[in-house]
Phi, psi and omega in degrees: 000141183220143177235118173268132178246123181293158179303319179295317177293322178299316179299315179294321177299318179295325179291323183278330187294138174254176179298333182273352182270091185270339185224152169257123184254126168276121183225161182253107186277114179249001183301124178076009184259353174103317180205173187290345179256358175255114182184192181227134171298138183214181178224154172195160175274145173224159182265330185234146175268134175264103185298340178284334187238324188273135173240155183278138174258139181292125176197139184278338189248333189229145172282110184244135180235163173214147172288118187305323181292334183265357185297339179295341181273001183240162177272162179289325179235116183236164178226134176249123182231169176220141175216128179053047180062021177237122179284153177226127178253121183222172175217180177295334180281339179152189181275127178275322176204113184277345186222098174240100180300144181304324182293339178295334181294337184267353178287149180269147181300135184270344186297000000 
């Protein structure tokens, strides 16, 4: 699995990241969606890697992780871009999530 981050998105990630944010996590947000298979691919910062669940995503600039069990909801090759302070996660197959507000990256994982 690989995540390409555009230069503009990389700059915004650097602006948002704090000292405690060691990883960018690709996660599957199911809050308010009814069940575990209804949700949206999303991103957020986390401080610690869970070796039982998190696997590394290929990226040259950022330490990116994903919960291995949730990886089925993501594409093998993805792109993270930003426009008007809103991140967009896409793949060659289409858009995975067109609207990821920058403030969502700072929320803590609910799992």
